[in-house]
N, CA, C and O of each residue as an XYZ file, in Angstrom:
364
protein
N      -2.572     12.339      4.928
C      -3.642     11.732      5.705
C      -3.155     10.379      6.200
O      -2.596      9.590      5.438
N      -3.374     10.123      7.479
C      -3.013      8.820      8.024
C      -4.292      8.004      8.281
O      -5.402      8.463      8.009
N      -4.111      6.806      8.803
C      -5.233      5.883      8.976
C      -6.304      6.443      9.918
O      -7.495      6.340      9.624
N      -5.898      7.031     11.037
C      -6.890      7.554     11.981
C      -7.650      8.744     11.387
O      -8.838      8.912     11.661
N      -6.984      9.565     10.583
C      -7.665     10.666      9.907
C      -8.665     10.145      8.875
O      -9.749     10.705      8.714
N      -8.293      9.075      8.183
C      -9.202      8.454      7.220
C     -10.443      7.907      7.925
O     -11.558      8.071      7.431
N     -10.260      7.268      9.056
C     -11.390      6.729      9.835
C     -12.304      7.865     10.273
O     -13.526      7.758     10.166
N     -11.727      8.939     10.759
C     -12.520     10.085     11.195
C     -13.297     10.688     10.034
O     -14.476     11.006     10.185
N     -12.663     10.851      8.888
C     -13.312     11.407      7.697
C     -14.456     10.515      7.241
O     -15.530     11.015      6.907
N     -14.248      9.207      7.222
C     -15.297      8.262      6.843
C     -16.471      8.366      7.802
O     -17.625      8.362      7.372
N     -16.195      8.456      9.073
C     -17.238      8.575     10.084
C     -18.059      9.853      9.878
O     -19.287      9.827      9.956
N     -17.379     10.958      9.616
C     -18.069     12.231      9.413
C     -18.887     12.247      8.132
O     -20.017     12.737      8.126
N     -18.331     11.717      7.043
C     -19.004     11.748      5.739
C     -20.234     10.841      5.690
O     -21.226     11.166      5.038
N     -20.163      9.704      6.382
C     -21.253      8.726      6.299
C     -22.148      8.729      7.525
O     -23.152      8.019      7.566
N     -21.786      9.531      8.532
C     -22.569      9.622      9.778
C     -22.690      8.271     10.479
O     -23.750      7.915     10.993
N     -21.587      7.529     10.490
C     -21.550      6.270     11.240
C     -20.597      6.445     12.414
O     -19.709      7.297     12.366
N     -20.768      5.652     13.464
C     -19.871      5.765     14.623
C     -18.414      5.474     14.250
O     -18.141      4.749     13.294
N     -17.492      6.046     15.013
C     -16.059      5.838     14.766
C     -15.681      4.363     14.793
O     -14.834      3.930     14.011
N     -16.300      3.578     15.688
C     -15.983      2.151     15.775
C     -16.308      1.431     14.474
O     -15.535      0.589     14.019
N     -17.451      1.759     13.872
C     -17.842      1.126     12.613
C     -16.941      1.589     11.468
O     -16.568      0.792     10.607
N     -16.595      2.868     11.461
C     -15.696      3.389     10.433
C     -14.326      2.720     10.538
O     -13.710      2.390      9.525
N     -13.858      2.523     11.761
C     -12.579      1.842     11.971
C     -12.642      0.413     11.461
O     -11.689     -0.079     10.857
N     -13.768     -0.257     11.705
C     -13.935     -1.631     11.219
C     -13.888     -1.681      9.695
O     -13.261     -2.573      9.124
N     -14.542     -0.735      9.036
C     -14.556     -0.691      7.571
C     -13.136     -0.485      7.034
O     -12.697     -1.214      6.144
N     -12.429      0.494      7.568
C     -11.078      0.792      7.089
C     -10.135     -0.371      7.372
O      -9.348     -0.756      6.507
N     -10.208     -0.930      8.572
C      -9.334     -2.058      8.919
C      -9.639     -3.289      8.074
O      -8.724     -4.025      7.705
N     -10.914     -3.522      7.763
C     -11.289     -4.648      6.905
C     -10.742     -4.450      5.505
O     -10.218     -5.387      4.902
N     -10.860     -3.233      4.981
C     -10.348     -2.919      3.653
C      -8.831     -3.130      3.588
O      -8.327     -3.818      2.700
N      -8.117     -2.530      4.539
C      -6.656     -2.646      4.550
C      -6.230     -4.099      4.724
O      -5.301     -4.562      4.062
N      -6.904     -4.813      5.608
C      -6.587     -6.228      5.815
C      -6.813     -7.062      4.572
O      -6.021     -7.952      4.263
N      -7.895     -6.776      3.854
C      -8.193     -7.520      2.622
C      -7.134     -7.260      1.556
O      -6.720     -8.182      0.854
N      -6.697     -6.018      1.434
C      -5.643     -5.686      0.465
C      -4.359     -6.419      0.832
O      -3.707     -6.998     -0.037
N      -3.991     -6.399      2.110
C      -2.767     -7.078      2.559
C      -2.840     -8.579      2.298
O      -1.871     -9.174      1.825
N      -3.982     -9.194      2.602
C      -4.130    -10.642      2.374
C      -4.031    -10.985      0.900
O      -3.395    -11.973      0.533
N      -4.658    -10.174      0.048
C      -4.600    -10.427     -1.391
C      -3.182    -10.321     -1.911
O      -2.742    -11.162     -2.695
N      -2.458     -9.293     -1.480
C      -1.068     -9.136     -1.912
C      -0.208    -10.277     -1.402
O       0.654    -10.775     -2.126
N      -0.431    -10.699     -0.160
C       0.338    -11.793      0.418
C       0.142    -13.082     -0.364
O       1.077    -13.869     -0.515
N      -1.072    -13.301     -0.861
C      -1.342    -14.519     -1.621
C      -0.920    -14.406     -3.082
O      -1.111    -15.338     -3.862
N      -0.344    -13.259     -3.452
C       0.184    -13.100     -4.805
C      -0.776    -12.464     -5.785
O      -0.460    -12.357     -6.970
N      -1.939    -12.040     -5.325
C      -2.925    -11.419     -6.212
C      -2.616     -9.942     -6.405
O      -1.940     -9.318     -5.588
N      -3.118     -9.409     -7.483
C      -3.018     -7.985     -7.776
C      -4.322     -7.338     -7.308
O      -5.393     -7.922     -7.479
N      -4.248     -6.155     -6.727
C      -5.432     -5.450     -6.240
C      -5.617     -4.207     -7.094
O      -4.726     -3.359     -7.164
N      -6.777     -4.094     -7.749
C      -7.054     -2.942     -8.600
C      -8.292     -2.219     -8.092
O      -9.338     -2.831     -7.873
N      -8.161     -0.907     -7.908
C      -9.281     -0.060     -7.521
C      -9.482      0.904     -8.675
O      -8.721      1.858     -8.840
N     -10.511      0.652     -9.472
C     -10.755      1.445    -10.680
C     -10.831      2.930    -10.350
O     -11.485      3.332     -9.388
N     -10.164      3.726    -11.148
C     -10.149      5.160    -10.953
C      -9.124      5.627     -9.938
O      -8.882      6.829     -9.817
N      -8.520      4.711     -9.212
C      -7.535      5.082     -8.198
C      -6.160      4.528     -8.554
O      -5.206      5.289     -8.720
N      -6.056      3.210     -8.673
C      -4.776      2.609     -9.012
C      -4.752      1.137     -8.671
O      -5.771      0.554     -8.302
N      -3.580      0.539     -8.796
C      -3.441     -0.890     -8.524
C      -2.203     -1.139     -7.681
O      -1.222     -0.397     -7.732
N      -2.283     -2.209     -6.904
C      -1.183     -2.649     -6.055
C      -0.762     -4.031     -6.518
O      -1.602     -4.858     -6.870
N       0.535     -4.278     -6.517
C       1.042     -5.617     -6.791
C       2.349     -5.786     -6.041
O       2.912     -4.828     -5.511
N       2.815     -7.012     -6.006
C       4.073     -7.328     -5.342
C       5.150     -7.499     -6.412
O       4.959     -8.221     -7.390
N       6.275     -6.830     -6.214
C       7.430     -7.017     -7.095
C       8.461     -7.824     -6.327
O       8.696     -7.596     -5.141
N       9.063     -8.758     -7.017
C      10.087     -9.599     -6.410
C      11.462     -9.107     -6.838
O      11.716     -8.885     -8.021
N      12.329     -8.944     -5.875
C      13.687     -8.507     -6.143
C      14.644     -9.598     -5.691
O      14.543    -10.102     -4.572
N      15.565     -9.955     -6.561
C      16.530    -10.992     -6.239
C      17.594    -10.495     -5.270
O      17.784     -9.291     -5.100
N      18.271    -11.423     -4.649
C      19.354    -11.076     -3.734
C      20.588    -10.629     -4.510
O      20.743    -10.934     -5.692
N      21.442     -9.915     -3.834
C      22.674     -9.456     -4.461
C      23.715     -9.176     -3.373
O      23.403     -9.128     -2.183
N      24.942     -8.996     -3.816
C      26.014     -8.645     -2.893
C      26.145     -7.130     -2.893
O      26.354     -6.513     -3.938
N      26.023     -6.544     -1.721
C      26.103     -5.098     -1.600
C      27.252     -4.690     -0.711
O      28.052     -5.522     -0.283
N      27.326     -3.411     -0.440
C      28.404     -2.901      0.381
C      27.839     -1.883      1.364
O      27.052     -1.011      0.995
N      28.252     -2.008      2.612
C      27.874     -1.045      3.637
C      28.619      0.250      3.332
O      29.850      0.266      3.357
N      27.888      1.352      3.040
C      28.579      2.578      2.640
C      29.419      3.205      3.754
O      30.363      3.945      3.477
N      29.083      2.916      4.993
C      29.826      3.511      6.111
C      31.151      2.786      6.367
O      32.188      3.417      6.567
N      31.096      1.446      6.357
C      32.290      0.671      6.700
C      32.989      0.075      5.489
O      34.157     -0.305      5.569
N      32.273     -0.010      4.351
C      32.853     -0.633      3.169
C      32.767     -2.145      3.201
O      33.222     -2.811      2.271
N      32.183     -2.702      4.267
C      32.046     -4.148      4.421
C      31.095     -4.711      3.364
O      30.055     -4.114      3.085
N      31.444     -5.845      2.782
C      30.595     -6.513      1.801
C      29.531     -7.307      2.552
O      29.834     -8.060      3.477
N      28.280     -7.125      2.134
C      27.160     -7.813      2.785
C      26.274     -8.449      1.726
O      26.165     -7.948      0.607
N      25.643     -9.556      2.093
C      24.679    -10.199      1.211
C      23.299     -9.629      1.500
O      22.841     -9.630      2.642
N      22.643     -9.144      0.456
C      21.287     -8.630      0.580
C      20.365     -9.729      0.068
O      20.480    -10.165     -1.077
N      19.451    -10.172      0.923
C      18.560    -11.282      0.580
C      17.458    -10.844     -0.383
O      17.121     -9.663     -0.463
N      16.910    -11.802     -1.102
C      15.779    -11.539     -2.000
C      14.601    -11.036     -1.172
O      14.452    -11.395     -0.005
N      13.766    -10.201     -1.789
C      12.630     -9.660     -1.046
C      11.443     -9.399     -1.964
O      11.579     -9.302     -3.184
N      10.284     -9.290     -1.342
C       9.036     -8.968     -2.021
C       8.581     -7.615     -1.489
O       8.439     -7.439     -0.279
N       8.353     -6.659     -2.387
C       7.951     -5.333     -1.961
C       6.673     -4.906     -2.672
O       6.487     -5.227     -3.845
N       5.784     -4.182     -1.979
C       4.562     -3.703     -2.618
C       4.885     -2.574     -3.596
O       5.799     -1.780     -3.374
N       4.122     -2.524     -4.670
C       4.292     -1.509     -5.701
C       2.922     -0.957     -6.046
O       1.992     -1.721     -6.303
N       2.784      0.378     -6.053
C       1.521      1.029     -6.395
C       1.670      1.751     -7.715
O       2.653      2.454     -7.949
N       0.685      1.570     -8.575
C       0.668      2.292     -9.844
C      -0.627      3.083     -9.905
O      -1.715      2.510     -9.848
N      -0.510      4.392    -10.021
C      -1.687      5.260    -10.056
C      -2.484      5.028    -11.328
O      -1.915      4.814    -12.399
N      -3.820      5.073    -11.201
C      -4.704      4.914    -12.344
C      -4.819      6.198    -13.149
O      -4.426      7.273    -12.695
N      -5.362      6.066    -14.347
C      -5.493      7.192    -15.262
C      -6.316      8.325    -14.645
O      -5.918      9.487    -14.720
N      -7.452      7.999    -14.041
C      -8.315      9.030    -13.468
C      -7.624      9.785    -12.332
O      -7.785     11.000    -12.217
N      -6.862      9.091    -11.497
C      -6.135      9.748    -10.407
C      -5.071     10.685    -10.969
O      -4.907     11.804    -10.485
N      -4.353     10.230    -11.985
C      -3.328     11.069    -12.604
C      -3.947     12.324    -13.197
O      -3.422     13.423    -13.023
N      -5.075     12.157    -13.905
C      -5.741     13.310    -14.510
C      -6.245     14.274    -13.439
O      -6.140     15.489    -13.605
N      -6.787     13.749    -12.349
C      -7.278     14.594    -11.265
C      -6.163     15.422    -10.648
O      -6.348     16.601    -10.347
N      -5.000     14.797    -10.460
C      -3.871     15.489     -9.836
C      -3.214     16.508    -10.757
O      -2.522     17.413    -10.291
N      -3.428     16.364    -12.063
C      -2.779     17.250    -13.025
C      -3.751     18.200    -13.717
O      -3.480     18.644    -14.833
N      -4.865     18.520    -13.086
C      -5.820     19.430    -13.725
C      -5.429     20.873    -13.572
O      -6.133     21.759    -14.057
């Protein structure tokens, strides 16, 4: 399912116009992104949690050319599924 499919499903399930459903989904996604950007953890009970993991820089190698390259430190999102989601998927 992608974002536009989620908006359509929300619109159908709640009987609200597509524009309002899009606003709800975009507000939700934007709020999650802002919270993660500010360093907060986002937890949705029964679904899972999102947090940012920090990875340090290191010296790597281009596998095609063998050239040594510096890989810069980065922050990446990490999702951990909640207990209820895991149980639902494994029934």
